[in-house]
PAGUZA-947723 format. One record per residue (C-alpha): residue in one letter; x, y, z. Coordinates in nm, 4 decimals, padded with zeros to 6 digits, m for minus. Layout:
N
   r          u          v          w
   A          X          Y          Z
...
% end
This chain:
211
   r          u          v          w
   L    00.1819    02.0124   m00.9058
   Y    00.3583    01.8173   m00.6302
   H    00.0797    01.5694   m00.5642
   L    00.0311    01.5151   m00.9361
   Q    00.4020    01.4670   m01.0096
   V    00.4998    01.2798   m00.6934
   S    00.2177    01.1534   m00.4706
   L   m00.0187    01.0297   m00.7424
   R    00.2551    00.9508   m00.9942
   H    00.4345    00.7115   m00.7587
   G    00.1301    00.6132   m00.5547
   L   m00.0712    00.4869   m00.8502
   G    00.1915    00.4389   m01.1189
   A    00.2039    00.6408   m01.4401
   P   m00.0264    00.4170   m01.6540
   L   m00.3014    00.4070   m01.3918
   L   m00.2763    00.7804   m01.3252
   V   m00.2917    00.8676   m01.6958
   A   m00.5809    00.6265   m01.7522
   G   m00.7653    00.7702   m01.4514
   L   m00.7272    01.1313   m01.5631
   A   m00.8209    01.0455   m01.9216
   G   m01.1223    00.8481   m01.7988
   M   m01.2378    01.1380   m01.5821
   A   m01.2108    01.3780   m01.8748
   A   m01.3955    01.1390   m02.1087
   I   m01.6784    01.0788   m01.8618
   L   m01.7197    01.4524   m01.7998
   V   m01.7405    01.5133   m02.1753
   R   m01.9659    01.2183   m02.2676
   T   m02.1971    01.2218   m01.9644
   P   m02.1415    01.5533   m01.7848
   K   m02.4204    01.5037   m01.5282
   I   m02.2815    01.1673   m01.4139
   G   m01.9294    01.3050   m01.4322
   L   m02.0130    01.5987   m01.2054
   V   m02.1795    01.3704   m00.9502
   L   m01.8832    01.1298   m00.9543
   F   m01.5938    01.3728   m00.9668
   S   m01.7055    01.6932   m00.7972
   F   m01.5599    01.5679   m00.4689
   P   m01.2117    01.4605   m00.5897
   I   m01.1735    01.7785   m00.7982
   A   m01.2739    02.0047   m00.5095
   Y   m01.0676    01.8016   m00.2641
   Y   m00.7583    01.8191   m00.4849
   A   m00.7984    02.1951   m00.5154
   V   m00.7817    02.2192   m00.1362
   A   m00.5214    01.9510   m00.0615
   G   m00.3006    02.0688   m00.3470
   S   m00.2901    02.4224   m00.2112
   L   m00.1621    02.3227    00.1332
   Q    00.2031    02.3676    00.2243
   L    00.2104    02.0299    00.4046
   L    00.2770    01.7894    00.1177
   F    00.2077    01.4540    00.2817
   V    00.1508    01.1738    00.0334
   R   m00.1405    01.0398    00.2382
   Y   m00.3399    01.3543    00.1580
   V   m00.4247    01.2191   m00.1888
   I   m00.5551    00.8812   m00.0687
   P   m00.9225    00.9968   m00.0882
   I   m00.8734    01.0718   m00.4593
   T   m00.7345    00.7328   m00.5618
   P   m01.0667    00.5366   m00.5693
   F   m01.2125    00.7884   m00.8154
   L   m00.9088    00.7664   m01.0421
   C   m00.9245    00.3864   m01.0322
   L   m01.2963    00.3969   m01.1165
   A   m01.2337    00.6323   m01.4090
   A   m00.9442    00.4163   m01.5322
   A   m01.1665    00.1064   m01.5187
   W   m01.4334    00.2848   m01.7237
   L   m01.1733    00.3913   m01.9807
   V   m01.0350    00.0367   m02.0084
   C   m01.3828   m00.1089   m02.0674
   A   m01.4741    00.1629   m02.3181
   A   m01.1476    00.1135   m02.5059
   A   m01.1947   m00.2648   m02.5077
   D   m01.5468   m00.2313   m02.6521
   R   m01.4233    00.0105   m02.9181
   L   m01.1342   m00.2155   m03.0196
   A   m01.3512   m00.5282   m03.0213
   A   m01.5996   m00.3544   m03.2530
   L   m01.3232   m00.3193   m03.5115
   L   m01.2551   m00.6925   m03.5224
   P   m01.4179   m00.9027   m03.8003
   T   m01.5673   m01.1612   m03.5664
   P   m01.9158   m01.2326   m03.4280
   R   m01.7730   m01.3066   m03.0800
   R   m01.7135   m00.9425   m03.0000
   A   m01.8245   m00.9731   m02.6363
   L   m01.5584   m01.2363   m02.5657
   C   m01.2961   m01.0332   m02.7508
   A   m01.3925   m00.7226   m02.5560
   S   m01.3468   m00.9131   m02.2290
   L   m01.0069   m01.0456   m02.3319
   I   m00.8935   m00.7011   m02.4458
   A   m01.0169   m00.5492   m02.1207
   V   m00.8156   m00.8038   m01.9209
   A   m00.5031   m00.7326   m02.1269
   L   m00.5418   m00.3553   m02.0909
   S   m00.6054   m00.3910   m01.7171
   L   m00.2825   m00.5857   m01.6756
   V   m00.0879   m00.3179   m01.8628
   V   m00.2429   m00.0367   m01.6591
   A   m00.2087   m00.2093   m01.3205
   A    00.1318   m00.3761   m01.3684
   P    00.3473   m00.0913   m01.2249
   S    00.1163   m00.0647   m00.9244
   A    00.1314   m00.4402   m00.8652
   V    00.5123   m00.4314   m00.8806
   S    00.5202   m00.1409   m00.6345
   V    00.2942   m00.3271   m00.3925
   W    00.5191   m00.6336   m00.4093
   Q    00.8322   m00.4229   m00.3559
   F    00.6729   m00.2387   m00.0642
   D    00.5645   m00.5636    00.1012
   S    00.9194   m00.6981    00.0617
   L    01.0630   m00.3842    00.2183
   I    00.8145   m00.3503    00.5038
   S    00.8635   m00.7153    00.6032
   R    01.2243   m00.6415    00.7012
   P    01.3032   m00.5316    01.0589
   D    01.2887   m00.1539    01.0928
   N    01.6260    00.0119    01.1589
   R    01.4897    00.1542    01.4839
   V    01.4029   m00.1961    01.6019
   V    01.7516   m00.3233    01.5100
   V    01.9138   m00.0358    01.7004
   A    01.6907   m00.0815    02.0047
   R    01.7739   m00.4533    02.0240
   W    02.1458   m00.3804    02.0027
   V    02.1280   m00.1106    02.2712
   N    01.9226   m00.3295    02.5042
   A    02.1791   m00.6074    02.4628
   H    02.5011   m00.4032    02.4916
   V    02.4425   m00.0748    02.6752
   P    02.4590   m00.1075    03.0565
   V    02.1562   m00.0357    03.2711
   N    02.1141    00.3290    03.3831
   S    02.3421    00.4619    03.1078
   S    02.2637    00.8038    02.9626
   V    02.1663    00.7914    02.5945
   L    02.1277    01.0747    02.3435
   Q    01.9568    01.0261    02.0074
   S    02.0157    01.2916    01.7425
   G    01.7832    01.4102    01.4678
   S    01.4067    01.3868    01.4423
   P    01.2116    01.2074    01.7177
   Y    01.0368    01.0104    01.4407
   G    01.3640    00.8253    01.3837
   H    01.4374    00.7468    01.7482
   A    01.4592    00.3918    01.8766
   Q    01.2412    00.2816    02.1695
   F    01.4219    00.1054    02.4511
   D    01.3184   m00.1487    02.7105
   P    01.1896    00.0545    03.0113
   A    01.3421   m00.2060    03.2428
   R    01.6880   m00.0846    03.1359
   H    01.6227    00.2534    03.3054
   Y    01.8236    00.4535    03.0546
   V    01.8646    00.8251    03.1221
   L    01.7401    00.9807    02.7988
   W    01.8613    01.3110    02.6621
   V    01.5562    01.4685    02.4950
   W    01.5856    01.7568    02.2487
   D    01.3666    02.0601    02.3258
   R    01.2978    02.2201    01.9881
   R    01.1608    02.5396    02.1388
   E    01.4552    02.6098    02.3698
   R    01.7014    02.4290    02.1405
   I    01.8697    02.2399    02.4222
   F    01.8802    01.8801    02.5422
   K    01.6930    01.8024    02.8607
   V    01.6980    01.5167    03.1090
   N    01.3786    01.4727    03.3088
   R    01.2616    01.8125    03.1760
   R    01.5702    01.9933    03.3049
   E    01.8634    02.1150    03.1002
   A    02.1142    01.8342    03.0531
   T    02.4637    01.8881    03.1885
   G    02.7912    01.7134    03.1176
   A    02.7879    01.4615    02.8341
   P    02.5858    01.1479    02.7587
   D    02.7439    00.8037    02.7869
   W    02.6108    00.6961    02.4468
   I    02.5101    00.8804    02.1302
   L    02.2948    00.7340    01.8544
   L    02.3525    00.9299    01.5342
   Q    02.0551    00.9463    01.2996
   E    02.1026    00.9850    00.9246
   S    01.8001    00.9860    00.6941
   P    01.6879    01.1304    00.3604
   L    01.3917    01.2697    00.5549
   P    01.4376    01.5931    00.7555
   S    01.6454    01.4816    01.0544
   E    01.9355    01.7238    01.0916
   T    02.1799    01.6337    01.3682
   Q    02.1914    01.9078    01.6310
   A    02.5078    02.1221    01.6462
   V    02.5785    02.0280    02.0091
   V    02.5819    01.6601    01.9097
   K    02.8393    01.7331    01.6399
   N    03.0530    01.9031    01.9051
   F    03.0272    01.5967    02.1290
   L    03.1284    01.3693    01.8429
   E    03.4310    01.5827    01.7495
   N    03.5647    01.5939    02.1042
   D    03.5069    01.2702    02.2829
   Y    03.3284    00.9886    02.0964
% end
């Protein structure tokens, strides 16, 4: 249920997801042979990807084109059906206009999400901001420890020759040049994130005592 409730729900937007699922069901009922050819892959793929314990959003990307295709078919079919109810000879034009209107309704949340994402991703990443500050303020050859997940760590200018404290997850200790670190680092960068990035207990001890 995770990919349906989270990955696809927020990746496509609720209207597009509902239209895609409804379109798939309608195509399978009305033209089962075409439906099986079109949707056997996304159905089988979802059965596999949905059963995995690793719930990465990117795992549902191969399904999205099929949902968009099914949603487009549903929009066109609905537009033709609605246009047929109108007392006018220009039903083809009306069907086109209705299809455009329905498409805008279905795609609007997705378009807003794309605009919001572009606005967010155009800002400097926090890791870049931190790295610039460290390169500008932390003396050359200083020892630096970064807490939390390595995915959240800043990348420093190699010319600064910082001595990096690296967390060994297997041995659960910090190492410097692949040997167990001793003493205390000169600088600590504390990582806080809604993603899994728990600060190591030894870092908390450092912060309580001396920083």
